[in-house]
gemmi code that builds the backbone of each chain (N, CA, C; Angstrom):
import gemmi

chains = {
    "A": [
        ("UNK", (-53.447, -10.894, -3.649), (-53.447, -11.690, -2.396), (-52.012, -11.764, -1.859)),
        ("UNK", (-51.817, -11.476, -0.560), (-50.448, -11.499, -0.033), (-49.892, -12.919, 0.006)),
        ("UNK", (-48.556, -13.012, -0.127), (-47.898, -14.312, -0.034), (-48.039, -14.861, 1.370)),
        ("UNK", (-47.938, -16.186, 1.477), (-48.168, -16.803, 2.788), (-47.087, -16.414, 3.799)),
        ("UNK", (-45.865, -16.175, 3.297), (-44.792, -15.755, 4.206), (-45.073, -14.381, 4.799)),
        ("UNK", (-45.535, -13.471, 3.943), (-45.873, -12.124, 4.429), (-46.995, -12.196, 5.454)),
        ("UNK", (-47.961, -13.063, 5.165), (-49.112, -13.219, 6.072), (-48.653, -13.720, 7.450)),
        ("UNK", (-47.798, -14.745, 7.441), (-47.294, -15.301, 8.708), (-46.489, -14.253, 9.465)),
        ("UNK", (-45.647, -13.520, 8.735), (-44.820, -12.488, 9.380), (-45.687, -11.437, 10.058)),
        ("UNK", (-46.652, -10.907, 9.315), (-47.506, -9.850, 9.878), (-48.383, -10.375, 11.010)),
        ("UNK", (-48.843, -11.626, 10.850), (-49.680, -12.239, 11.886), (-48.906, -12.381, 13.206)),
        ("UNK", (-47.695, -12.912, 13.099), (-46.868, -13.106, 14.295), (-46.507, -11.795, 14.948)),
        ("UNK", (-46.076, -10.830, 14.113), (-45.696, -9.527, 14.673), (-46.898, -8.841, 15.304)),
        ("UNK", (-48.052, -8.937, 14.645), (-49.266, -8.298, 15.183), (-49.634, -8.898, 16.536)),
        ("UNK", (-49.536, -10.236, 16.650), (-49.898, -10.886, 17.914), (-48.944, -10.462, 19.041)),
        ("UNK", (-47.634, -10.508, 18.749), (-46.658, -10.158, 19.787), (-46.796, -8.696, 20.204)),
        ("UNK", (-46.953, -7.802, 19.203), (-47.077, -6.380, 19.544), (-48.422, -6.091, 20.212)),
        ("UNK", (-49.468, -6.858, 19.877), (-50.764, -6.668, 20.552), (-50.629, -7.026, 22.036)),
        ("UNK", (-49.973, -8.174, 22.311), (-49.786, -8.570, 23.714), (-48.946, -7.527, 24.455)),
        ("UNK", (-47.861, -7.083, 23.809), (-46.990, -6.082, 24.422), (-47.768, -4.787, 24.662)),
        ("UNK", (-48.566, -4.378, 23.665), (-49.358, -3.158, 23.791), (-50.363, -3.247, 24.931)),
        ("UNK", (-51.013, -4.405, 25.048), (-52.000, -4.583, 26.122), (-51.312, -4.444, 27.483)),
        ("UNK", (-50.145, -5.081, 27.622), (-49.422, -5.001, 28.904), (-49.008, -3.566, 29.201)),
        ("UNK", (-48.482, -2.862, 28.186), (-48.040, -1.469, 28.396), (-49.224, -0.578, 28.775)),
        ("UNK", (-50.345, -0.712, 28.046), (-51.524, 0.116, 28.340), (-52.024, -0.173, 29.758)),
        ("UNK", (-52.024, -1.453, 30.130), (-52.518, -1.813, 31.465), (-51.580, -1.312, 32.562)),
        ("UNK", (-50.285, -1.306, 32.282), (-49.336, -0.748, 33.257), (-49.585, 0.750, 33.397)),
        ("UNK", (-49.773, 1.438, 32.266), (-49.958, 2.892, 32.293), (-51.282, 3.292, 32.934)),
        ("UNK", (-52.335, 2.484, 32.729), (-53.628, 2.842, 33.312), (-53.784, 2.332, 34.751)),
        ("UNK", (-52.830, 1.524, 35.196), (-52.858, 1.053, 36.583), (-53.667, -0.207, 36.797)),
        ("UNK", (-54.226, -0.786, 35.735), (-54.997, -2.024, 35.938), (-54.086, -3.252, 36.053)),
        ("UNK", (-52.816, -3.075, 35.726), (-51.833, -4.119, 36.032), (-50.917, -3.516, 37.096)),
        ("UNK", (-51.013, -4.062, 38.296), (-50.384, -3.406, 39.443), (-48.864, -3.399, 39.348)),
        ("UNK", (-48.278, -2.201, 39.355), (-46.819, -2.106, 39.438), (-46.419, -1.327, 40.694)),
        ("UNK", (-47.398, -1.134, 41.575), (-47.093, -0.410, 42.809), (-46.094, -1.227, 43.628)),
        ("UNK", (-45.051, -0.565, 44.050), (-44.059, -1.253, 44.874), (-42.978, -1.963, 44.069)),
        ("UNK", (-42.922, -1.692, 42.749), (-41.929, -2.377, 41.919), (-40.507, -2.019, 42.350)),
        ("UNK", (-40.287, -0.771, 42.720), (-38.933, -0.383, 43.136), (-38.906, -0.025, 44.621)),
        ("UNK", (-39.926, -0.485, 45.344), (-39.991, -0.141, 46.763), (-39.824, -1.358, 47.651)),
        ("UNK", (-39.366, -1.106, 48.857), (-39.325, -2.124, 49.887), (-40.142, -1.663, 51.072)),
        ("UNK", (-40.359, -2.561, 52.031), (-41.104, -2.167, 53.228), (-40.254, -2.440, 54.466)),
        ("UNK", (-40.288, -1.517, 55.390), (-39.569, -1.732, 56.643), (-40.419, -2.607, 57.561)),
        ("UNK", (-39.808, -3.035, 58.679), (-40.560, -3.864, 59.630), (-41.756, -3.097, 60.188)),
        ("UNK", (-41.613, -1.757, 60.245), (-42.724, -0.931, 60.742), (-43.837, -0.723, 59.728)),
        ("UNK", (-43.592, -1.119, 58.475), (-44.648, -1.008, 57.462), (-44.483, 0.170, 56.533)),
        ("UNK", (-43.490, 1.053, 56.793), (-43.322, 2.199, 55.890), (-42.517, 1.790, 54.658)),
        ("UNK", (-42.776, 2.488, 53.550), (-42.149, 2.124, 52.282), (-40.926, 2.987, 52.004)),
        ("UNK", (-39.966, 2.410, 51.288), (-38.768, 3.167, 50.902), (-38.327, 2.684, 49.524)),
        ("UNK", (-37.574, 3.535, 48.796), (-37.067, 3.148, 47.469), (-35.865, 2.231, 47.671)),
        ("UNK", (-35.962, 1.030, 47.117), (-34.920, 0.033, 47.319), (-33.864, 0.143, 46.224)),
        ("UNK", (-32.608, 0.354, 46.635), (-31.504, 0.474, 45.668), (-31.309, -0.842, 44.908)),
        ("UNK", (-31.497, -1.964, 45.606), (-31.342, -3.270, 44.972), (-32.327, -3.466, 43.841)),
        ("UNK", (-33.559, -3.073, 44.060), (-34.587, -3.217, 43.024), (-34.330, -2.254, 41.862)),
        ("UNK", (-33.919, -1.015, 42.190), (-33.693, -0.016, 41.134), (-32.561, -0.472, 40.210)),
        ("UNK", (-31.448, -0.953, 40.805), (-30.332, -1.376, 39.950), (-30.711, -2.594, 39.109)),
        ("UNK", (-31.517, -3.502, 39.676), (-31.940, -4.682, 38.899), (-32.867, -4.270, 37.746)),
        ("UNK", (-33.731, -3.286, 38.010), (-34.636, -2.800, 36.961), (-33.839, -2.171, 35.816)),
        ("UNK", (-32.844, -1.339, 36.181), (-32.033, -0.673, 35.143), (-31.266, -1.707, 34.328)),
        ("UNK", (-30.615, -2.662, 35.020), (-29.832, -3.682, 34.315), (-30.736, -4.503, 33.395)),
        ("UNK", (-31.932, -4.862, 33.868), (-32.867, -5.649, 33.059), (-33.271, -4.904, 31.793)),
        ("UNK", (-33.662, -3.627, 31.957), (-34.127, -2.855, 30.797), (-32.994, -2.613, 29.802)),
        ("UNK", (-31.796, -2.319, 30.322), (-30.654, -2.067, 29.422), (-30.286, -3.341, 28.669)),
        ("UNK", (-30.222, -4.477, 29.388), (-29.859, -5.752, 28.754), (-30.899, -6.136, 27.694)),
        ("UNK", (-32.178, -5.960, 28.020), (-33.240, -6.324, 27.073), (-33.181, -5.436, 25.831)),
        ("UNK", (-32.997, -4.132, 26.027), (-32.945, -3.204, 24.890), (-31.728, -3.493, 24.019)),
        ("UNK", (-30.598, -3.768, 24.656), (-29.372, -4.029, 23.901), (-29.514, -5.301, 23.064)),
        ("UNK", (-30.095, -6.339, 23.656), (-30.236, -7.610, 22.939), (-31.223, -7.486, 21.779)),
        ("UNK", (-32.330, -6.793, 22.062), (-33.347, -6.625, 21.014), (-32.803, -5.806, 19.836)),
        ("UNK", (-31.991, -4.797, 20.133), (-31.379, -3.996, 19.065), (-30.472, -4.857, 18.196)),
        ("UNK", (-29.691, -5.732, 18.849), (-28.791, -6.617, 18.098), (-29.578, -7.542, 17.170)),
        ("UNK", (-30.658, -8.131, 17.699), (-31.464, -9.052, 16.885), (-32.120, -8.294, 15.736)),
        ("UNK", (-32.636, -7.098, 16.023), (-33.336, -6.311, 15.003), (-32.384, -5.948, 13.857)),
        ("UNK", (-31.111, -5.633, 14.207), (-30.142, -5.228, 13.187), (-29.657, -6.408, 12.345)),
        ("UNK", (-29.475, -7.577, 12.953), (-29.045, -8.745, 12.157), (-29.819, -9.981, 12.628)),
        ("UNK", (-31.006, -10.198, 12.030), (-31.870, -11.294, 12.504), (-31.541, -12.669, 11.912)),
        ("UNK", (-30.362, -12.835, 11.313), (-30.033, -14.133, 10.707), (-29.870, -15.217, 11.767)),
        ("UNK", (-29.353, -14.836, 12.925), (-29.219, -15.806, 14.022), (-29.233, -15.053, 15.354)),
        ("UNK", (-29.420, -15.830, 16.433), (-29.400, -15.226, 17.763), (-28.005, -14.672, 18.044)),
        ("UNK", (-27.890, -13.416, 18.458), (-26.560, -12.913, 18.806), (-26.065, -13.536, 20.109)),
        ("UNK", (-24.753, -13.741, 20.171), (-24.164, -14.277, 21.409), (-24.185, -13.188, 22.477)),
        ("UNK", (-24.393, -13.616, 23.723), (-24.318, -12.653, 24.824), (-22.895, -12.724, 25.382)),
        ("UNK", (-22.177, -11.577, 25.431), (-20.791, -11.619, 25.923), (-20.724, -12.087, 27.376)),
        ("UNK", (-19.579, -12.718, 27.706), (-19.378, -13.271, 29.051), (-19.492, -12.191, 30.132)),
        ("UNK", (-18.920, -11.001, 29.826), (-18.957, -9.948, 30.860), (-20.383, -9.446, 31.114)),
        ("UNK", (-21.253, -9.541, 30.082), (-22.661, -9.163, 30.285), (-23.350, -10.160, 31.215)),
        ("UNK", (-23.007, -11.435, 31.034), (-23.592, -12.469, 31.906), (-23.159, -12.250, 33.357)),
        ("UNK", (-21.852, -11.935, 33.521), (-21.339, -11.686, 34.882), (-22.019, -10.455, 35.488)),
        ("UNK", (-22.158, -9.423, 34.684), (-22.804, -8.180, 35.104), (-24.248, -8.455, 35.548)),
        ("UNK", (-24.950, -9.234, 34.746), (-26.347, -9.551, 35.020), (-26.476, -10.449, 36.264)),
        ("UNK", (-25.601, -11.470, 36.324), (-25.609, -12.364, 37.489), (-25.265, -11.618, 38.769)),
        ("UNK", (-24.277, -10.696, 38.657), (-23.876, -9.901, 39.828), (-25.018, -9.038, 40.327)),
        ("UNK", (-25.746, -8.434, 39.379), (-26.884, -7.593, 39.742), (-27.945, -8.409, 40.478)),
        ("UNK", (-28.178, -9.625, 39.964), (-29.175, -10.510, 40.583), (-28.744, -10.906, 42.006)),
        ("UNK", (-27.448, -11.231, 42.137), (-26.927, -11.631, 43.449), (-27.050, -10.477, 44.445)),
        ("UNK", (-26.770, -9.269, 43.955), (-26.871, -8.080, 44.814), (-28.298, -7.911, 45.341)),
        ("UNK", (-29.260, -8.054, 44.450), (-30.669, -7.914, 44.826), (-31.074, -9.008, 45.813)),
        ("UNK", (-30.716, -10.256, 45.480), (-31.099, -11.370, 46.357), (-30.385, -11.280, 47.704)),
        ("UNK", (-29.132, -10.786, 47.664), (-28.376, -10.611, 48.915), (-29.060, -9.615, 49.834)),
        ("UNK", (-29.501, -8.477, 49.242), (-30.173, -7.468, 50.075), (-31.506, -8.003, 50.585)),
        ("UNK", (-32.167, -8.821, 49.761), (-33.448, -9.417, 50.175), (-33.221, -10.364, 51.357)),
        ("UNK", (-32.170, -11.200, 51.231), (-31.870, -12.168, 52.286), (-31.466, -11.451, 53.572)),
        ("UNK", (-30.639, -10.397, 53.419), (-30.172, -9.641, 54.588), (-31.364, -9.033, 55.342)),
        ("UNK", (-32.264, -8.422, 54.597), (-33.427, -7.801, 55.237), (-34.320, -8.816, 55.915)),
        ("UNK", (-34.501, -9.967, 55.282), (-35.367, -11.002, 55.847), (-34.725, -11.632, 57.078)),
        ("UNK", (-33.416, -11.886, 56.979), (-32.676, -12.563, 58.050), (-32.714, -11.736, 59.338)),
        ("UNK", (-32.502, -10.420, 59.184), (-32.503, -9.543, 60.364), (-33.887, -9.020, 60.706)),
        ("UNK", (-34.868, -9.434, 59.870), (-36.255, -8.982, 60.076), (-36.365, -7.467, 60.152)),
        ("UNK", (-35.552, -6.779, 59.315), (-35.549, -5.318, 59.349), (-36.370, -4.723, 58.210)),
        ("UNK", (-36.254, -5.351, 57.015), (-37.009, -4.817, 55.869), (-37.307, -5.943, 54.890)),
        ("UNK", (-38.246, -5.652, 53.972), (-38.587, -6.625, 52.927), (-38.446, -5.941, 51.569)),
        ("UNK", (-37.610, -6.531, 50.682), (-37.526, -5.970, 49.325), (-37.861, -7.052, 48.303)),
    ],
    "B": [
        ("UNK", (-34.509, -30.198, -8.601), (-35.685, -29.974, -7.734), (-36.900, -30.728, -8.279)),
        ("UNK", (-37.684, -31.383, -7.417), (-38.858, -32.104, -7.914), (-39.933, -31.131, -8.407)),
        ("UNK", (-40.660, -31.564, -9.439), (-41.744, -30.721, -9.986), (-43.078, -31.307, -9.526)),
        ("UNK", (-43.880, -30.470, -8.851), (-45.178, -30.928, -8.350), (-46.280, -30.482, -9.303)),
        ("UNK", (-47.382, -31.239, -9.271), (-48.509, -30.870, -10.135), (-49.180, -29.613, -9.578)),
        ("UNK", (-49.759, -28.774, -10.430), (-50.385, -27.519, -9.985), (-51.462, -27.728, -8.931)),
        ("UNK", (-52.178, -28.870, -9.017), (-53.242, -29.088, -8.031), (-52.652, -29.325, -6.630)),
        ("UNK", (-51.478, -30.008, -6.590), (-50.833, -30.222, -5.295), (-50.320, -28.905, -4.710)),
        ("UNK", (-49.753, -28.070, -5.570), (-49.258, -26.758, -5.114), (-50.422, -25.928, -4.594)),
        ("UNK", (-51.555, -25.984, -5.315), (-52.745, -25.231, -4.896), (-53.239, -25.732, -3.531)),
        ("UNK", (-53.245, -27.072, -3.377), (-53.693, -27.670, -2.116), (-52.785, -27.251, -0.959)),
        ("UNK", (-51.485, -27.229, -1.228), (-50.511, -26.827, -0.202), (-50.747, -25.376, 0.221)),
        ("UNK", (-50.950, -24.519, -0.774), (-51.209, -23.100, -0.482), (-52.508, -22.925, 0.290)),
        ("UNK", (-53.538, -23.665, -0.145), (-54.846, -23.574, 0.510), (-54.734, -23.997, 1.983)),
        ("UNK", (-54.033, -25.129, 2.213), (-53.847, -25.604, 3.587), (-53.090, -24.561, 4.410)),
        ("UNK", (-52.072, -23.946, 3.782), (-51.290, -22.909, 4.477), (-52.163, -21.735, 4.880)),
        ("UNK", (-52.988, -21.255, 3.942), (-53.868, -20.108, 4.244), (-54.898, -20.464, 5.310)),
        ("UNK", (-55.424, -21.701, 5.268), (-56.424, -22.103, 6.272), (-55.787, -22.154, 7.662)),
        ("UNK", (-54.576, -22.754, 7.750), (-53.891, -22.834, 9.051), (-53.562, -21.432, 9.559)),
        ("UNK", (-53.111, -20.578, 8.638), (-52.822, -19.180, 8.997), (-54.073, -18.500, 9.561)),
        ("UNK", (-55.206, -18.716, 8.897), (-56.462, -18.126, 9.344), (-56.870, -18.623, 10.719)),
        ("UNK", (-56.730, -19.936, 10.933), (-57.096, -20.516, 12.237), (-56.221, -19.943, 13.356)),
        ("UNK", (-54.899, -19.896, 13.098), (-53.974, -19.358, 14.112), (-54.293, -17.891, 14.390)),
        ("UNK", (-54.624, -17.141, 13.318), (-54.975, -15.728, 13.498), (-56.220, -15.581, 14.367)),
        ("UNK", (-57.220, -16.451, 14.133), (-58.468, -16.373, 14.925), (-58.177, -16.679, 16.401)),
        ("UNK", (-57.373, -17.731, 16.637), (-57.038, -18.092, 18.024), (-56.247, -16.960, 18.691)),
        ("UNK", (-55.255, -16.424, 17.963), (-54.446, -15.321, 18.507), (-55.296, -14.109, 18.818)),
        ("UNK", (-56.205, -13.769, 17.902), (-57.077, -12.607, 18.101), (-57.988, -12.831, 19.310)),
        ("UNK", (-58.517, -14.069, 19.421), (-59.415, -14.373, 20.548), (-58.673, -14.229, 21.882)),
        ("UNK", (-57.439, -14.737, 21.930), (-56.650, -14.640, 23.179), (-56.372, -13.174, 23.512)),
        ("UNK", (-55.900, -12.422, 22.500), (-55.590, -11.000, 22.731), (-56.845, -10.233, 23.149)),
        ("UNK", (-57.987, -10.541, 22.510), (-59.243, -9.854, 22.818), (-59.687, -10.159, 24.246)),
        ("UNK", (-59.575, -11.428, 24.638), (-60.001, -11.805, 25.994), (-59.100, -11.157, 27.043)),
        ("UNK", (-57.806, -11.044, 26.745), (-56.905, -10.366, 27.690), (-57.253, -8.878, 27.751)),
        ("UNK", (-57.485, -8.271, 26.582), (-57.776, -6.830, 26.540), (-59.070, -6.492, 27.256)),
        ("UNK", (-60.078, -7.375, 27.137), (-61.373, -7.074, 27.763), (-61.469, -7.584, 29.203)),
        ("UNK", (-60.418, -8.247, 29.677), (-60.402, -8.674, 31.073), (-60.994, -10.048, 31.325)),
        ("UNK", (-61.414, -10.764, 30.277), (-61.932, -12.125, 30.485), (-60.795, -13.071, 30.909)),
        ("UNK", (-59.605, -12.814, 30.400), (-58.411, -13.494, 30.931), (-57.734, -12.464, 31.828)),
        ("UNK", (-57.731, -12.717, 33.128), (-57.276, -11.725, 34.097), (-55.748, -11.752, 34.226)),
        ("UNK", (-55.102, -10.655, 33.815), (-53.650, -10.592, 33.986), (-53.273, -9.497, 34.997)),
        ("UNK", (-54.279, -9.019, 35.740), (-54.007, -7.879, 36.629), (-53.037, -8.240, 37.763)),
        ("UNK", (-52.897, -9.543, 38.047), (-52.034, -9.909, 39.185), (-50.784, -10.663, 38.755)),
        ("UNK", (-50.427, -10.584, 37.463), (-49.265, -11.377, 37.042), (-47.955, -10.822, 37.600)),
        ("UNK", (-47.972, -9.552, 38.030), (-46.723, -8.994, 38.556), (-46.703, -8.923, 40.082)),
        ("UNK", (-47.819, -9.251, 40.713), (-47.876, -9.032, 42.165), (-47.463, -10.264, 42.968)),
        ("UNK", (-46.937, -9.993, 44.140), (-46.613, -11.059, 45.091), (-47.078, -10.601, 46.469)),
        ("UNK", (-47.304, -11.560, 47.359), (-47.752, -11.216, 48.706), (-46.573, -10.652, 49.492)),
        ("UNK", (-46.759, -9.471, 50.079), (-45.705, -8.916, 50.934), (-46.282, -8.395, 52.241)),
        ("UNK", (-47.504, -8.771, 52.519), (-48.134, -8.321, 53.753), (-49.047, -7.130, 53.549)),
        ("UNK", (-48.805, -6.341, 52.495), (-49.669, -5.186, 52.248), (-50.940, -5.648, 51.530)),
        ("UNK", (-52.046, -4.891, 51.677), (-53.288, -5.315, 51.022), (-53.137, -5.318, 49.499)),
        ("UNK", (-53.475, -6.455, 48.869), (-53.361, -6.558, 47.416), (-51.994, -6.966, 46.927)),
        ("UNK", (-50.992, -6.910, 47.817), (-49.639, -7.297, 47.434), (-48.904, -6.187, 46.700)),
        ("UNK", (-47.610, -6.417, 46.450), (-46.797, -5.433, 45.733), (-46.218, -6.083, 44.490)),
        ("UNK", (-45.774, -5.242, 43.546), (-45.219, -5.775, 42.297), (-43.892, -6.478, 42.569)),
        ("UNK", (-43.705, -7.607, 41.903), (-42.481, -8.390, 42.092), (-41.485, -8.064, 40.992)),
        ("UNK", (-40.268, -7.723, 41.407), (-39.204, -7.393, 40.449), (-38.859, -8.605, 39.590)),
        ("UNK", (-38.830, -9.787, 40.205), (-38.455, -11.013, 39.482), (-39.492, -11.347, 38.412)),
        ("UNK", (-40.756, -11.185, 38.750), (-41.819, -11.455, 37.770), (-41.746, -10.470, 36.609)),
        ("UNK", (-41.505, -9.194, 36.944), (-41.395, -8.160, 35.914), (-40.230, -8.484, 34.968)),
        ("UNK", (-39.110, -8.899, 35.569), (-37.931, -9.235, 34.771), (-38.217, -10.407, 33.827)),
        ("UNK", (-38.877, -11.414, 34.360), (-39.217, -12.587, 33.554), (-40.154, -12.200, 32.402)),
        ("UNK", (-41.109, -11.317, 32.679), (-42.035, -10.850, 31.643), (-41.276, -10.151, 30.515)),
        ("UNK", (-40.343, -9.266, 30.894), (-39.548, -8.534, 29.890), (-38.746, -9.528, 29.043)),
        ("UNK", (-38.074, -10.482, 29.713), (-37.223, -11.418, 28.966), (-38.045, -12.333, 28.058)),
        ("UNK", (-39.217, -12.723, 28.506), (-40.051, -13.584, 27.664), (-40.461, -12.832, 26.385)),
        ("UNK", (-40.819, -11.561, 26.527), (-41.149, -10.769, 25.335), (-39.932, -10.656, 24.413)),
        ("UNK", (-38.777, -10.366, 24.998), (-37.568, -10.173, 24.189), (-37.193, -11.457, 23.453)),
        ("UNK", (-37.189, -12.589, 24.166), (-36.792, -13.861, 23.546), (-37.832, -14.296, 22.504)),
        ("UNK", (-39.112, -14.099, 22.813), (-40.157, -14.497, 21.854), (-40.041, -13.701, 20.558)),
        ("UNK", (-39.872, -12.382, 20.690), (-39.743, -11.541, 19.489), (-38.463, -11.892, 18.729)),
        ("UNK", (-37.373, -12.107, 19.459), (-36.095, -12.467, 18.810), (-36.243, -13.772, 18.054)),
        ("UNK", (-36.832, -14.779, 18.685), (-36.987, -16.095, 18.064), (-37.830, -15.975, 16.792)),
        ("UNK", (-38.900, -15.215, 16.898), (-39.777, -15.039, 15.739), (-39.027, -14.369, 14.587)),
        ("UNK", (-38.286, -13.295, 14.885), (-37.551, -12.579, 13.839), (-36.495, -13.466, 13.195)),
        ("UNK", (-35.793, -14.275, 14.012), (-34.737, -15.142, 13.479), (-35.351, -16.233, 12.595)),
        ("UNK", (-36.474, -16.817, 13.030), (-37.126, -17.872, 12.233), (-37.584, -17.311, 10.883)),
        ("UNK", (-38.216, -16.138, 10.905), (-38.693, -15.523, 9.661), (-37.513, -15.229, 8.729)),
        ("UNK", (-36.431, -14.705, 9.314), (-35.254, -14.393, 8.503), (-34.676, -15.663, 7.875)),
        ("UNK", (-34.605, -16.752, 8.651), (-34.070, -18.022, 8.133), (-34.941, -18.559, 6.994)),
        ("UNK", (-36.262, -18.462, 7.170), (-37.163, -18.981, 6.121), (-36.990, -18.183, 4.833)),
        ("UNK", (-36.811, -16.860, 4.970), (-36.608, -16.026, 3.771), (-35.311, -16.425, 3.064)),
        ("UNK", (-34.274, -16.730, 3.855), (-32.996, -17.150, 3.251), (-33.176, -18.491, 2.545)),
        ("UNK", (-33.900, -19.414, 3.200), (-34.123, -20.747, 2.595), (-34.912, -20.613, 1.297)),
        ("UNK", (-35.915, -19.714, 1.297), (-36.713, -19.516, 0.075), (-35.873, -18.917, -1.051)),
        ("UNK", (-34.912, -18.048, -0.664), (-34.070, -17.423, -1.686), (-33.042, -18.407, -2.249)),
        ("UNK", (-32.607, -19.367, -1.414), (-31.613, -20.358, -1.866), (-32.163, -21.757, -1.625)),
        ("UNK", (-33.109, -22.215, -2.446), (-33.811, -23.483, -2.174), (-32.908, -24.719, -2.204)),
        ("UNK", (-31.795, -24.681, -2.944), (-30.954, -25.873, -3.056), (-29.946, -26.013, -1.926)),
        ("UNK", (-29.768, -24.954, -1.134), (-28.733, -24.957, -0.088), (-29.173, -25.821, 1.088)),
        ("UNK", (-28.398, -26.889, 1.367), (-28.767, -27.819, 2.451), (-28.159, -27.411, 3.795)),
        ("UNK", (-27.261, -26.408, 3.788), (-26.552, -26.062, 5.035), (-27.320, -25.149, 5.964)),
        ("UNK", (-28.520, -24.757, 5.563), (-29.255, -23.802, 6.398), (-30.131, -24.521, 7.428)),
        ("UNK", (-30.164, -24.017, 8.641), (-30.946, -24.692, 9.685), (-32.438, -24.445, 9.530)),
        ("UNK", (-33.278, -25.389, 10.001), (-34.721, -25.209, 9.990), (-35.148, -24.273, 11.092)),
        ("UNK", (-34.769, -24.623, 12.298), (-35.040, -23.757, 13.449), (-33.701, -23.254, 13.994)),
        ("UNK", (-33.644, -22.011, 14.469), (-32.367, -21.481, 14.950), (-31.926, -22.132, 16.256)),
        ("UNK", (-30.611, -22.217, 16.418), (-30.082, -22.732, 17.690), (-30.048, -21.584, 18.689)),
        ("UNK", (-30.559, -21.860, 19.876), (-30.544, -20.827, 20.918), (-29.177, -20.891, 21.605)),
        ("UNK", (-28.418, -19.780, 21.599), (-27.079, -19.820, 22.199), (-27.133, -20.036, 23.710)),
        ("UNK", (-26.009, -20.547, 24.227), (-25.947, -20.825, 25.665), (-26.129, -19.562, 26.501)),
        ("UNK", (-25.674, -18.425, 25.965), (-25.804, -17.170, 26.705), (-27.258, -16.813, 26.984)),
        ("UNK", (-28.114, -17.037, 25.986), (-29.544, -16.727, 26.156), (-30.152, -17.660, 27.206)),
        ("UNK", (-29.774, -18.945, 27.115), (-30.289, -19.901, 28.107), (-29.798, -19.531, 29.508)),
        ("UNK", (-28.531, -19.044, 29.568), (-27.972, -18.657, 30.874), (-28.745, -17.477, 31.458)),
        ("UNK", (-29.071, -16.496, 30.611), (-29.825, -15.319, 31.100), (-31.192, -15.744, 31.629)),
        ("UNK", (-31.877, -16.607, 30.855), (-33.193, -17.086, 31.310), (-33.050, -17.902, 32.596)),
        ("UNK", (-31.973, -18.695, 32.667), (-31.721, -19.500, 33.872), (-31.469, -18.630, 35.094)),
        ("UNK", (-30.641, -17.592, 34.899), (-30.351, -16.672, 36.018), (-31.642, -16.003, 36.486)),
        ("UNK", (-32.453, -15.574, 35.514), (-33.685, -14.866, 35.841), (-34.668, -15.765, 36.612)),
        ("UNK", (-34.865, -16.985, 36.103), (-35.828, -17.874, 36.770), (-35.288, -18.382, 38.109)),
        ("UNK", (-33.953, -18.610, 38.176), (-33.376, -19.025, 39.456), (-33.516, -17.913, 40.487)),
        ("UNK", (-33.308, -16.661, 39.993), (-33.462, -15.518, 40.897), (-34.877, -15.452, 41.453)),
        ("UNK", (-35.852, -15.734, 40.606), (-37.258, -15.746, 41.042), (-37.475, -16.825, 42.103)),
        ("UNK", (-36.923, -18.039, 41.834), (-37.106, -19.153, 42.770), (-36.409, -18.878, 44.104)),
        ("UNK", (-35.168, -18.357, 44.034), (-34.431, -18.063, 45.274), (-35.145, -16.957, 46.057)),
        ("UNK", (-35.634, -15.942, 45.328), (-36.377, -14.862, 45.982), (-37.596, -15.384, 46.722)),
        ("UNK", (-38.303, -16.333, 46.085), (-39.470, -16.945, 46.733), (-39.050, -17.696, 47.995)),
        ("UNK", (-37.926, -18.446, 47.875), (-37.446, -19.224, 49.024), (-37.092, -18.306, 50.185)),
        ("UNK", (-36.421, -17.187, 49.865), (-36.051, -16.233, 50.927), (-37.311, -15.633, 51.550)),
        ("UNK", (-38.238, -15.262, 50.682), (-39.472, -14.620, 51.160), (-40.278, -15.541, 52.075)),
        ("UNK", (-40.238, -16.843, 51.757), (-41.076, -17.769, 52.521), (-40.302, -18.505, 53.610)),
        ("UNK", (-39.303, -17.834, 54.189), (-38.804, -18.411, 55.408), (-37.337, -18.678, 55.560)),
        ("UNK", (-36.454, -18.093, 54.713), (-35.023, -18.303, 54.967), (-34.673, -17.681, 56.305)),
        ("UNK", (-34.206, -18.471, 57.235), (-33.763, -17.981, 58.530), (-34.873, -17.775, 59.521)),
        ("UNK", (-36.116, -18.033, 59.140), (-37.236, -17.890, 60.086), (-38.095, -19.124, 60.069)),
        ("UNK", (-38.772, -19.342, 61.149), (-39.722, -20.434, 61.225), (-41.050, -20.004, 60.663)),
        ("UNK", (-42.047, -20.896, 60.747), (-43.370, -20.561, 60.216), (-44.014, -19.413, 60.963)),
        ("UNK", (-43.611, -19.278, 62.244), (-44.223, -18.204, 63.043), (-43.437, -16.906, 62.927)),
        ("UNK", (-42.450, -16.874, 62.034), (-41.726, -15.631, 61.819), (-40.548, -15.448, 62.737)),
        ("UNK", (-40.327, -16.395, 63.679), (-39.204, -16.256, 64.591), (-37.927, -16.730, 63.932)),
        ("UNK", (-36.812, -16.156, 64.375), (-35.524, -16.568, 63.829), (-35.157, -17.957, 64.283)),
        ("UNK", (-34.605, -18.747, 63.361), (-34.103, -20.058, 63.740), (-32.715, -19.877, 64.358)),
        ("UNK", (-32.351, -20.747, 65.281), (-31.009, -20.605, 65.869), (-29.920, -20.893, 64.827)),
    ],
}
model = gemmi.Model(1)
for chain_id, residues in chains.items():
    chain = gemmi.Chain(chain_id)
    for i, (resn, *xyz) in enumerate(residues, 1):
        res = gemmi.Residue()
        res.name, res.seqid = resn, gemmi.SeqId(i, " ")
        for name, pos in zip(("N", "CA", "C"), xyz):
            atom = gemmi.Atom()
            atom.name, atom.element = name, gemmi.Element(name[0])
            atom.pos, atom.b_iso = gemmi.Position(*pos), 0.0
            res.add_atom(atom)
        chain.add_residue(res)
    model.add_chain(chain)
structure = gemmi.Structure()
structure.add_model(model)
structure.setup_entities()
């Protein structure tokens, strides 16, 4: 019979990976809509690839992968996030929101 | 270290296994309902943008990624701490639950604030309800 700690560990990991797997499968099969994730719309209704969204997506994925790697390698405690990473992440967010505000304000595009 | 009677240890283990089983059943039921579509998650990433059905929201996607990352990190750190406590039962300096650093809270704060600000911009920054520009 497995120890209770092993049981809890496998149970928790199985649940988290099951949820993650369901989301990934649904994204890949299209039943979870990701259409327009990196696109914006002009006032005329045509779609275009938004640089603001693309850079935010890249920064998000890189930051998440980097943090998860750190935790996986040394899970004794939460790793600190360096100050320059926070500035980088905040700057990326401001850039995206700035482009969103600019497009909305001038009624030219929506991102 | 205090010595417990075998029946108490057995009872503790039994209670642990029962709680583990209950949590597993609830977790499996939730995952199963999401997988089969009884819990609808098809629109968790979409926002209204005027197009039919809406478009995927970058802020929602970002929040989803961070929630997975923080949840998995928290789980791994808690399990690691418990293993350390079990290996050194007399050590009082070890924490029960890990402290979440300010940097992690800042990232989550930036992400959720970005979502809120994005919503505010989308729903009328600089425009009236009829879509006209405010002076």
